N, C-alpha and C positions, 0 to 999 in steps of 0.2 A: 691740512686733513679738515675734517669735520669734526667738529665741537660736539659737546653733550646737547647744545638744542637743537643740533641739527639729526638727532637720531631721530627716527619713524618709532610711532608707538603700536606695536603688534601685541600688545597684551592682550594674553588670553586669562583674566583674572577673577575666577569665582570660584572660592572656595567651596567645596562640598557639590557644587554644581557640576553641570556638562563639561566635558572637557574639548568643548567645540573650539580649537585652535584658529584663531584670524591669521590667515596665511596669507604673505603677500601675492599679489597675480603676477609680479616680476622675477625671472630667476634667480636665485642666490645662492650661495656657498654658506657652509656654518663655517663659523670659524672658531668659536669656542663653547663650551659649554658653562652656563653660568648658575650658581644656586645661591640663593638667600633662605635665611633662617634665623628664628627668635626674635621676630617682629612682632608689632601689635596692629590691628587693622587702622590706628590712627597714623601709623607710621608708612603707610602705603604708598602717600607721595616721595617721603623721603627714601623710600626703598628703590622706586622708580628712580629717582636721581641719580642715587648711588650707583644704579646699573648701568646707566647714561654714562655716570663720570667715568666708569671702570672700564666698559665697554667701546667706546668711541675711539680712545687711544690706538685702540687694535683695529681700526677702519672700520668698524662696524656701520652699517647704516640702521640695524633695526634691532630689538630682542625679541623675541618670541618665547614666551611662559607655557610651555608644554604640559605643565602639574604643578596644582598646588595645594596645600591643606593645611589641618591645623595639627600641633603636635600635643603631646599629653601633658603640658604645661599651658595649655589654651594660647601658644602663639603660633604664627602663621610661619608657613615654608614655601617655597617656590623653585622649580628649577626651570629651565629652559634653555637657548642657546643665542649667542649673538652672530649674527649674519651681515655678510655684505653682498650687495646687488652684483650681478654678472655684468650689468649692463651700465 
């Protein structure tokens, strides 16, 4: 199977910005919903790596973050879906 390093990045990560999700042009199926919370801006790369590590074993080719924001404690959150390409 694909290792975490092989996961495509379709991150839409602009807290407080426009939620224009960068969808892949290939057809895909959604495998799982993903949610992250309580992380700081300095931990963005760590959060992406964690999502890769958790989603790759599901057979995911990419993760699409559909929404993101900042909680009352000033920590970031994000949610989206792990996907697998149909072709």
